N, C-alpha and C positions, 0 to 999 in steps of 0.2 A: 504494501500502497503508499501511496504514495509518501512525503512529507511532509502533511497540506493538511491545515481546521476543514472540521465540513459545521455544517449546520446537519440543528436534530431537530428533529420538529417526532413526539412520536402520537402512533394514530387511536383517534378519538373515535368511542361510538358511531358508527355508519359513513364514517371517514374510508374513501374508497383510494388506496396507492396516486392510479392519475389522474383522483381531483385532490387529494395534497399537491403533485408536482403541480399540476393548473395551476392553482390558487396561490403558490408561493414563489414558485419560478413562471412563470406567463408570464406573459401574450409570447404562443407561439405563431409564427407566420403558416403549419402550415398542420398537419393531424396529424404526416408523418413526422414532421419535426415532438411532435409531443411525444409522437411513442415511442418513438425512438432515445427522453430522457429517460422517460419510464422504466424503462426496461433500465435502462446504466443505471436509473437510482437505485431498482428490487436490485439487481447483481449488486451492486457494489452496499446496499441493506444484508445485503444476506436475504434474500427475501426470497424464495423458489416460482410462489406460483404467484403472480401480480395480482393478482384478482384475490386474492386470501392476504388479507391482512385481518389483525387483532389490534382490537385494545390497547393499549401501553406497548405495541410494541415498533422500537427506533428505527425512521431513515432519515441513514443519511441524507440530505443533498448535498445542493451543487463543492464542492468544494471550492473555499471562501473568494469569486472570481471568478469561477470557472466558469460556471452557465450567467445566464441574466440572469439577476434576482432583482426581482420588480420588488418585492417586499421580502427582508429579509426574515426569513425561520429562524425565530426562537434563534440560541446564541450555536458561536461556535466550538467544539466540541478540535484535540487534538486524535487524529488516528489514532491511537495511542488509547487516547477515549473511547473513542470508534468499535476500537476493533472488541473491548470490553464488556461495552456496548451489547453488539451482537452475540459475543462468547454466556453474556449471559439471558439474553431472550432463550440464548438454542437450547442455552442448560435447561428450560421453564417447563413444569412438563406441561401437556397438550390441558391438560383437565385446569388447568392451573389460569388459564389466557384467558 
């Protein structure tokens, strides 16, 4: 993982990954551009299925300054903190989510 800060958001009930990306990193010129960024955010966040996110799940948005951010979402975190969030989420039993 590159040595740069990430913006982090946490999924709330009713959220979708594509909605979080649209609301925090949009607007996008094309639907394809939006879906490309959704796929990258999913990969970066360790989300295997972008259609299934859970309340409390961390979403690692653009490394600071990479994708155009219209409204900075939440605080920036370090790559180490990002990895700790991903690891903690993966370790959480499914029934507790």
